[in-house]
N, C-alpha and C positions, 0 to 999 in steps of 0.2 A: 525351297519348299521345306516346311517344318510341320511335323505332326507328332502325335503320341507314339510311343514305342511299345510294342507287344511284350508282355511279360516273358515269353520264351526267348526273345532276342536278348533281353537283359540277363536272364538266367544262364544263357549260353555264352555270355561274354566273360572276358578275363576279369573285369571289374567286380563281378559277382562271386569270385572264387571263394570268399570267406563268408558269404551271406546265405542265410536259409531261404527257402522259397518265400516265406512271408516277408522277409527283408528285401528280397528281389522285387516283390510286388510293390513295396513302399518306394523303392528306387525307381521302378518303372513309372510310378505316378508323377515323378518330377523331371524325367528326362524327355527330350524331344528328338526327332529324327530329321536329318537333312540329307538331301541328295545333291551331289556335286557332278557337274559335267567335266569332261576331260580338260585338264589344265586349269580348272578353277581353283582360286586361292582360298584356302580355309583360314589360315593364320598368316599374317604378314610380318616379316622380320621387323624388329624394333617397335612393334605395336603391342599394346596391352590388351589382353583378352582374358576374361575371368571364367573361361569355360574349360571343361575337361571333355575330350572327345574320345570315343571308342569306335574303331573301324568295324563296321558291320559287314561290308563287302567292298571289293575293290582294293585300291592301294593309295597311299599318300607318299609323295616324295618330300623328304626333308631336305631343303636346299637353301643356298644363299646366292644372291645375285652379285656378280662380280663386275658389272659394267659391260663385259663382253659376252655375257650369257649366264646361265645357271650352273652351279656346281652341286651335284647330288651328294649329300652326306650320308643318307640312309633312306631305306624304303620301309614304310610301315604297312603291314598287311592285316588281313582280317583278325580281329581280336586285340590288336595293339592299341595302346593308349597314346594320346597325343595332347600336348599342351599342359602336361601335368605340373610342371614347375610354375608356370604363369598362373595356373589355377590356384596353387597354394600361396605363392608369394606376391602375386599381382605386379610383377616386374615385366618389362618388355621382353618379348620373345627374341631369341638369338638366331632364329632361322625361320624360313617361310615353309609352309605346308601347302603343296599343290596336289590336286588329284591326278592320278594316272588312270585314265579311262574313267568310266562312270563309277562313282564311289558313293557309298552311303555310310554315314556316321550317326551315332547318337550322341547327344549333347547334354552334359550336366552343368548347368549354370551354378556358379558359386553361391549366389543368393538363395537359390532353390535348395542346394545342398545344406547350407547353414540353417535353413528353416527346419531341418530335421534334428538339429543339435539337441534341443530340449526333449523332444518326444521320442526320438529314435537314435540314441547315442551309439548303439551297437552297429547300425548301418554306417554311421560316420567312421567308426573305428575300423570296420572291415574295408571300406573303400580306401581310407588313408593307408592301411597296411598294404593294400594292393599297389597304390601309388608309390610307396616307399620301395617295395620289391622291384617295381619297374625301373625306378631311378637307380637303384643299386645295380641292376642288370646292365643298364646303359653305362654306368660308371665302370663296371668290370670290363665291358666290351671296349670302351675307350682306353682303359689302361693297357689292355692286351694289344690294341692297335698301336699305341704309343711305343710299347716295347718292341713290337715287330718292326715299326718304322725306324726306331733308333738302331736296332740290330742291322737293318738293311743299309742305313746311311753309313754306319761305322764299320760294317762288315765284320761284326763281332760274332762270336759263338759258332763260327763255321757253318752257319745255316744259309749264307747267301754267297 
């Protein structure tokens, strides 16, 4: 199911963090909404998807299929962005996103986003800054997890 997104949903989302009310209204004009049933796949690993998703309600499991089942890497909750790197670079996704229970997302297609480039560059700038902040946060979390895992494996620093 896909339909238009209410301005208040966009305004209340993390993607609108640097946008004015008028800019949120512009963004609301180009995003759509999708409802996912429990276990439904939003993005499949190794597939290309030119969309940026924002979780409106529910949760998405970031996972990889291992042949013997799914391994959960992370859980995205209300307000989180999904698919941000594929949205920017057009490369295949490294993980699958599956809904955990009923989940709603709003979708920003890259072609719709790029259509704002000439007329609303400030919207583009604000959204891109939000995406970069999200990716930076993910990288910091991964770095910390790597350090913790390394310390655990090597039993360094007296923490384990």
